[in-house]
N, C-alpha and C positions, 0 to 999 in steps of 0.2 A: 479751483483745482480739486477740492474735496468732492465736489459734485461729480466731476469727471471720473475721479478715482472710484467713487461708489458705483457709478453707472457701469464702469469697466469691470469691476469685481463681480457685480451682479451678472453681467453678460458672460463673463468667464465661467461662472458657476453653471450657467445655462448651456453653454456651448461645449464645455470641456468633455462631457460624456460622448458627444458626437465625434469630436476630434480624436479622442483616445480610441474609440471604436474603429475609426478609419485607419488610424496608425496601426492598431493591433492586427487588423485584417488585411492591411496593405492596399486599402482602397484609396480612391482619389477624392478630393474635396473640390466642389465648385464654390468659388468665392464671388461675391458681388459687393460693389461699393454703393454709396448713396447716389451716384450719378448714373447707375444702370450698367456700368461696365462689369463684365463677367469673365472669369478666367478659371483654369483648372490647375490645382496643385497636385502633383503626382506623389502618391504616398508610398511608392516602392523603395526609394533610395534616400529618403530624408525624413526627419521627424516633423510631422505636421504640427504636433503640439508645440514644439519649439518655435515654429514660424508664427502660429497663432498667438502664443504668449508674447512674442516680440511685437506683433501688431498691436496688441492690447497695451503693452508698455509704451509704445510710440504714441498711442492715443492719450494715455494718462499724462505723458510728458508734453503733449501739445504738438508733437511732430506730425500727427495725423489728425484730421478734423472730424473723422467719423469712424465708427467701428464697421468692419466688414461682416457680411452674413455668410454662413458656411452651410453646405449640405453635402452629404455623401452621395457620390455617383458611382455607377458601375464602371469598371475599367476592363480592358481586354482580358486580363488574368481571370477575372470573375465571370466574364461572359462565357469563357470556355468551360468553366465548371458547371454552369447552368445548362449547357447543351446536352 
């Protein structure tokens, strides 16, 4: 359990800046699991940091077997700004 916790806390420190930036700018996050599944979390109406924090807590407790990877992606709102 301690090893899982240490891995999760290290990962949180690495990913939190990305998630906070996406939250602040209202951008979306692309999420991937260790099986190659990918989905998008919309950052306009929800706290992405809360979702990611819960995912990490679920990993620490053993409810999830792996940590997800996250990256910021452009959404419609920002596509219009860049035009």
